[in-house]
C-alpha positions in Angstrom: 0.0 0.0 0.0 1.5 3.4 -1.0 0.5 7.0 -1.4 1.2 8.8 -4.7 3.0 11.8 -3.3 4.5 14.7 -5.4 6.4 16.9 -3.0 7.1 19.6 -5.7 3.5 19.9 -6.9 2.2 19.3 -3.4 -0.3 16.6 -4.5 -1.4 13.5 -2.8 -3.2 10.9 -5.0 -3.7 13.7 -7.5 -5.3 16.1 -5.0 -3.4 19.4 -5.0 -2.7 21.5 -1.9 -1.9 25.2 -1.9 -0.6 25.4 1.7 2.6 23.4 2.5 1.6 23.0 6.1 -1.8 21.5 5.2 -0.1 19.2 2.6 2.3 17.9 5.2 -0.4 17.5 7.8 -2.6 15.5 5.5 0.3 13.4 4.3 1.2 12.6 7.9 -2.4 11.7 8.9 -2.8 9.4 5.9 0.5 7.7 6.3 0.0 7.0 10.1 -3.5 5.7 9.5 -2.2 3.4 6.8 0.4 2.0 9.3 -2.4 1.4 11.8 -4.5 -0.4 9.2 -1.6 -2.7 8.3 -0.8 -3.5 11.9 -4.5 -4.4 12.6 -4.6 -6.5 9.5 -1.4 -8.4 10.5 -2.9 -9.0 14.0 -6.1 -10.2 12.4 -4.2 -12.6 10.1 -2.0 -13.9 13.0 -5.1 -14.5 15.1 -6.7 -16.4 12.2 -9.4 -13.8 12.1 -11.1 -15.1 15.3 -10.8 -11.7 17.1 
């Protein structure tokens, strides 16, 4: 799972941002939520999906 990030154009998955601070904040929020999703998926698989 990856995000299509263009730092120079300040786009995330084709969505443009005009404010660098907002761009970085959204990028951080999306990436940390992706990490949590992957961790939860790994735990689900390890537990055989019983939890």
